[in-house]
N, C-alpha and C positions, 0 to 999 in steps of 0.2 A: 503494500499499500504505499502511495506517495504521501508525504507530509510536508505541509507548508506552515512555516512559523512567522508570524510578524513580529519583528524585533524591536521597531521603533517607527514613530510617526513624526516627522519633522516638519514644522510649519515655516514657510518662507513668506513673511509678510510683505516683503517688498514685490514679489511675483504673484501674490495671492494663491500660491500652490502648497502642495503637501507631498513630501517624498514619504513613501511607504518602504521602508527598509525590511528585507525579509531573508529567510533561509529556506531552502527546499532540499529534501532528501527523497530521491526516487526509490521505488521498490527494489530496484537493481543494486542500491548502494551508492550510486552516483549522487553527488550533492552540489549545490551552489550555496556557499556559506554566506555571502554578502551580496544580494542582489537589491535593486530599488527600481520602483517606477514612480513617476510624478503625475498627480492629478490635481484638478482645480480644488480650491478650498471648498467651493460650493458643493461639488460633487462629493468630497470627503464627508462634509457635514451631514449629507443626506443618505450616507451608507451605513448599514449595520455591519458588525464584524465579519459576519458570514459574507456579506457582499464585498467587503475588502478582500477577503480570501479568494473569492472568486475572480475578482478584477486580477489579482496577482497571477491566479492559474492561468486565466485566459490569455494574459500578456506573455507569461513564460511560455505558454504552448504556441502562441503565434510567432513569437521571435524564434523559437526553437525550429519550427516548421519552415520558416522562411529562410534558414541557413541551409536546408537541403536542396542540393541541385539535382535537377533531372537530366538524365542521359538521353540524347536523341538528336 
């Protein structure tokens, strides 16, 4: 089972954004120890903890899939 842990949420008042710092451990044992995504403060204020985890999971998945090159 994959595990995502939110480690910190850092507000940037100058840009009205929030950096969500996280760690991910995949079922295979591969891990990302310090990752971060940036979202707007308005989006962050409107999210539950579960929604924040889903946002991180969706972003990590999209970024990982975009690194795969197809042959052809």
